[in-house]
C-alpha positions, 0 to 999 in steps of 0.5 A, spaced: 715 451 489 710 456 486 712 461 491 719 463 494 722 463 501 723 470 500 717 472 498 714 470 502 719 472 508 718 479 505 710 479 506 711 478 513 717 482 514 713 488 517 709 485 524 716 481 524 720 487 524 714 490 530 715 484 534 723 485 534 723 492 535 718 491 542 723 485 544 729 490 544 725 495 549 726 489 554 732 485 552 739 487 557 743 491 554 748 485 552 743 481 549 742 487 544 749 489 543 750 481 540 744 481 536 747 487 532 755 483 532 751 477 529 748 481 524 754 485 521 757 478 520 760 479 513 759 474 507 751 473 510 747 476 504 746 471 498 743 474 491 738 468 492 734 471 498 735 478 495 733 476 487 727 471 489 731 466 486 728 459 486 727 452 486 733 450 488 737 443 484 742 442 488 746 444 495 752 442 499 753 445 506 759 440 507 757 437 514 759 431 510 765 427 508 767 431 500 763 427 496 765 423 490 761 429 486 768 432 487 773 431 483 780 433 486 786 435 482 794 438 485 798 437 490 795 440 496 789 438 501 782 438 499 777 435 505 771 438 508 772 440 515 767 443 521 761 444 515 767 448 510 770 445 504 777 446 505 783 446 500 789 448 503 795 449 497 802 445 498 807 447 495 807 452 489 802 447 484 795 449 482 790 445 488 782 445 486 776 441 486 771 441 481 764 439 481 762 433 476 755 431 474 752 437 475 753 441 469 748 446 466 749 451 460 744 456 464 742 458 471 744 460 478 750 459 482 752 462 489 757 460 493 760 463 501 767 463 500 774 465 503 781 466 503 788 466 507 794 466 506 799 464 512 806 466 509 808 473 506 816 473 503 813 470 496 807 469 491 800 470 493 796 464 490 789 467 486 782 464 489 778 464 484 772 460 483 769 459 476 765 455 471 768 451 466 766 447 460 763 441 463 766 434 463 774 435 462 772 437 456 777 442 452 776 449 453 781 452 448 786 454 453 782 457 459 776 460 454 769 458 455 770 460 462 766 464 467 770 466 473 765 469 478 770 471 484 778 472 482 782 475 488 788 475 492 787 473 500 790 479 502 788 484 496 781 489 496 780 487 489 775 482 486 775 481 479 769 477 474 770 475 467 767 471 461 772 469 456 769 466 449 772 463 443 776 465 438 780 471 444 774 475 447 775 477 454 769 481 458 772 483 466 770 487 471 774 489 478 769 490 484 774 495 488 775 497 496 773 490 497 775 487 504 779 480 502 783 480 508 785 473 511 778 469 512 774 475 511 767 472 508 764 474 501 758 471 498 759 471 490 754 469 485 752 469 477 746 468 473 747 465 466 741 465 462 741 464 453 741 472 453 746 475 459 751 473 465 750 478 471 755 477 477 753 479 484 757 480 491 753 480 498 747 480 494 747 486 490 749 484 482 756 488 480 756 487 473 752 484 467 754 482 460 749 482 454 753 482 448 753 476 444 760 474 443 760 473 451 756 467 451 757 460 449 752 456 450 756 449 453 755 446 459 759 448 465 761 445 471 763 449 478 771 449 479 774 452 486 782 453 486 788 456 489 791 458 483 799 459 482 803 463 477 807 458 474 815 458 476 814 462 481 815 460 489 808 460 492 805 463 500 802 457 503 795 459 503 787 456 504 780 457 500 775 455 504 767 455 501 762 454 507 756 453 501 754 452 495 747 452 491 745 451 484 738 454 482 734 454 475 732 460 472 724 457 473 723 463 477 723 471 475 729 476 479 725 480 483 729 485 482 732 489 477 739 486 474 742 492 471 749 494 472 755 496 469 758 492 463 765 489 463 770 492 459 772 488 453 779 485 450 782 480 446 784 474 451 792 473 450 792 466 452 786 463 447 790 456 442 790 459 436 784 456 432 780 456 437 773 456 435 767 461 435 762 462 439 756 458 439 751 462 444 744 460 445 739 466 442 
C-alpha cells in the first residue's frame, strides 16, 4: 500500500466539507441534530487515522465466535457478543484473553475499549490492556510489560506504564478522563526501537525515549479484568469492539512529542531479573 487511507481522506476533505455544509441547509432540523449526536459518540477518534498508520497487519472486529488465536484464562466468561469481545468477571479472580500468534517487538496497536461494574459494595477490578512478553515466557514478575490502558471502571484516571528489568517502571496518568460505566475510548501504543508513545482518542499523551524502558522482546496483546489478591471484587465487565495492529512502514503524519512518564523503581520485580536488551 503506497498511500494511507487517512491521507486520501485529507486530500478530499475540503470539497467533502463544502458538500456537507450545503446539505445541512436543506436537511430538516431532526436530521441535522441526529448527525451532531452521531459525531459526538465517544471513542470514535483513532490514532491510526490521525497519524496515518499503515499498512494494517491484523484486525479483529469480533463479528464471529472467538477464534483460536485468543487464549482465555480465569474463571469468568470470555466470548464475542454483538460485535464485541466481552469479558465478564466471576468471583474474585482475574479473567482475561491474550492474543497469540501475533507477537511483535515493534509496531502500533490500537483498540476501542470500555468497562462497567455492576456492584458498588466491594473492590473494583482494574480494566487493563497490555503488551506482555510473547509465548507465555517468563516476564520477570510483571516486568517486560507495556500497559496502554489501565483504569477502574468508574474512575477518572487512566494509566500508561512500561516496566522493564531489573526494576524500572515508567508511568503516567491521564486525569479528568470520563471512564464511567460503558464509556468508550480508543487506546493505542506505538513501539519503535528507540521510543514508546501512548495515545488516547487519537491524541498522543506520553512518549518515552530512555533506553532503560525498551526491552526489544516480542509482545502479545492481553486484555484483562485484574483482581486485587485477597479482596472481594465487584462484578464487572470489559468490552472491546476493535483490535488492530499496524507495522511501522509509514511515518507518522503528526509529531509524537509529549510529556515523558515518571521513572520509579518497580517494587514487584523478581530478584535477579535480567538487564534490558533494547534494540538500538
